[in-house]
N, C-alpha and C positions, 0 to 999 in steps of 0.2 A: 312307626312314625315315620320313617322313610316313606311309605308309602301314599300317607296324608303330605309330604312336604311336597314329594312328584309331582302330584295332583294337583295342588295349589291353584293352578291357571284354570282347573277346568273346572267346572259346575258344582255347585254346591253339593248338589242331589249324588250326582257319578261321586264324589269322594264317600259321602253316607253312607252309599251303597254298597262301596267296594270296603269300608271299614266293617260292617254288618256281616259281609260275605266272609273277611279274615278272622271277627271275630266268633263265628259260626262254626271254622273251621277249629281255634284254636279248644273251644268248647266240646266237638265232637272231639278231635284229641285228646282230653283230659277222657269224656265220659269214656272213651275204647279201654283205657287203661285203667281205670275204675275199675271197670268188666271187667277187664283179664287179669288184676290184681286178686279180685275174691274168685276165681275160676281157677287159679294155677296156685292153690294154697298145696302147698309140698304137702305129702300122706295127709290130706284133705277127708279120708273116708276113716282112717285111722282115728283121728282128731277128733273125729267128728263122734266117733262112737264111744272113746273115750268121754267126750264131755258131753252125750246119751249118762253114761253110767255116772258120771259125777251126780247130774242132777238127778237121775232116781234116788243114789244114795240119800241126798241131802232133801228131798222130800219125806222119803219116807223118814230117817235118824232126825234132821233139822241141826240145830245147833248146840253145840254146850258140850259138847262128845269132846275125850283127846282124841288127839291125832290117832292114833293105833289102832281105834274102832275105827275112821271113818277107813284106814289106809286095807283092816279086814274088809269090808263092807265091798268097798270099789275093789277089791282082787275077787271075790263070792260075781260083781256086778261086769266081771271085765271075762272073767272064766263064760258066765251066761252068756255072752255078744259074742264070744268065739274066740277072742282077742288073746294070742299068749305071749306070755309075761313075766319079767322078773323082776325079785320082791326086795328090798335092801342090797343091793347090787354094794359090795366094798369095790371102789377103786384108787389106785395107786396117785398122789400128785407128784408130780416131777418138778423140778424147778429149774430153767436154764437149762445147763447143760450134763448138774447131775446123775448121774449115775445110780443112784438110790432114791426112793424115790424119798417125800422128806414127810411122809405121812399118808390116812386114809380119808373117804370120806363116802358114806353109805349115799344112793338115792335112794327114796322111795320106789318106783316102778321103772323097769323100762320097761314099752311096750312096741312088740312085734318089732325087738331088736332096733325100735329105731326112732321114737317118739320117749324123748324122757320124760316122766311125768314126778313133782313134785307138787305132796299135799300138805297144807296146814291149817288150823284152826284155833284161828285167832279173829280179834275183832274186824284188821282192815290190815292187808297190806299194803306197804310200804315200800322204800327203795332197797332197805336191805336185802329183804325176800326175791325179790326182783335180780340183784344183783348176785343175789349165792346160785339161785337159776342157775342165769346166765352163766356164771363160772364153773357150774352141773355140766352144762354142754360143752362148754371148751375142753375141758378138762374128759367129758366121755369120748370128742371129738364126734359129736353130732351136731346136728341143724337143726330139728324142733323140738320143742318142748313145752309140756303145760305146767304151769304155776296154777294151782288149786286150793280154792280156799274156802274150808267148811264152816269155818267159824261166825261169820256173820250172817245174821237174818235172811239172806238171798245170796246162794253160790254164786259166788265172786270165781274165774279168770283169770288170768292171762293169757295169751299164744306167744309161744317164743321162738325166733328165727336168729340164727347164730350167721 
């Protein structure tokens, strides 16, 4: 707005032209940020392989099985794609400054030592599942996770960042 007020005494065409230039600069800046966001995903190659494996499992099995069936099939697909992984990793959970853990929790997969994968076989993901996966990222001190749901008619997933 200050640009428009400063040029109030000038011809109307000049003000409109400067406003359009200003608007184009803002649009270009926003567009470049969106492009950078899409190309700078952390562990992009790993998460793409994981998601591809999940789609392969879901296209073969469909929905309706227990979570453990999808875990086993996903482990097979990870192996086929050359991904190293650990399954059902038990992790201590600490509270504040307590020296001893207050409990443990098992995540479904840790892929390439970098990406947490939590799977569900439910009709629809909701906020509690998202909160659970985000808490796992925090406890495991990881930055990227995938929450994958095999229970709906179409495979759904969420990419999580801590």
